[in-house]
N, C-alpha and C positions, 0 to 999 in steps of 0.2 A: 475547729475547722468550721467553715461556713458552707452550707449547701448552695451550689450555684443556681438551682432552680427556684427554691422556696425561701432562701436567705435565712434558714434556721441554723442555730448553733448546734453542731454535732460533736459528741465525744466519741472518739474512735479508739479502739484497742490497737496499739501499735503492732503487736505481734500477729493478731489474726486479721486485722483490718475491718472487723465488725463494728457496727455502730452500737455503742453501749447506752447512750442517752442522747435524746434530741430535745431541744427547746425551741419551739416555733417562735417566729418573730411576732411581737405584739403589734396589733393594728394601731395605726396612728390616729384613728378616729373612734368615736363612741356612737352609741345608738342615738343619743341626743343630738350629736352633730349631724348625723345622717338625716334625722327628722327636720332639723333646721335647714339643711341644704335642700331637702325636698320641698319644704314650705316656701323657701325663697324661689325655687324654680317654678312652683305653682303661681306665685305672685307675678313673676316675670312673664309667664305664659298668659296670665289673665290680662296684664297690661298690653302685651302684644296683640291679643285678641281685640281689646277695646280700641286700640289704635287702628287696627285693620278695619274694624266695624265703622269707626268714624270716617276713615278714608273712603270706604265704600259708600257711605251715606253722602259724603261730599261729592263723590263722583256721580252718584245718582242724581243729585240736585243739579249739578252742572249739565248733565245730559238732558235733564228735563227742561232747563232754561234754554238750551240750544234748540231743543225740539220746538218749544213755544216760539222762539224767534223765527224758526223756519216756517212754522205755520202762519205766523203773522206776516212774513215777507212773501209768502206764496201769492197773496192777493196783488202784490206790487209787480209781479212778473207778468210779462206778456204771454199770451197764449202761444203754445209751441206751433211752429209751422209744420204742416203735413206735406211731405214731398209729393204725394199723389194729387194734391189739390192745386191745380194750375189755373189761375184766373187771369 
């Protein structure tokens, strides 16, 4: 008989209904597989961080260029008109 919650194999006495022996399901992975999985997740997170860092540097550079353009073009703009100055 198979336990519905833990999937262990159970040997049950048919007269009393008591479990005589249980054998747990063996895991499908090993410690080495878990370490490999952890290492691959670490590498993926490092790659994602590097990509995000590069994207942020690119964004910063773009904003700096736009700011410099705005500073350069402010000299080209006319002085703003003041509504209280009527000549």
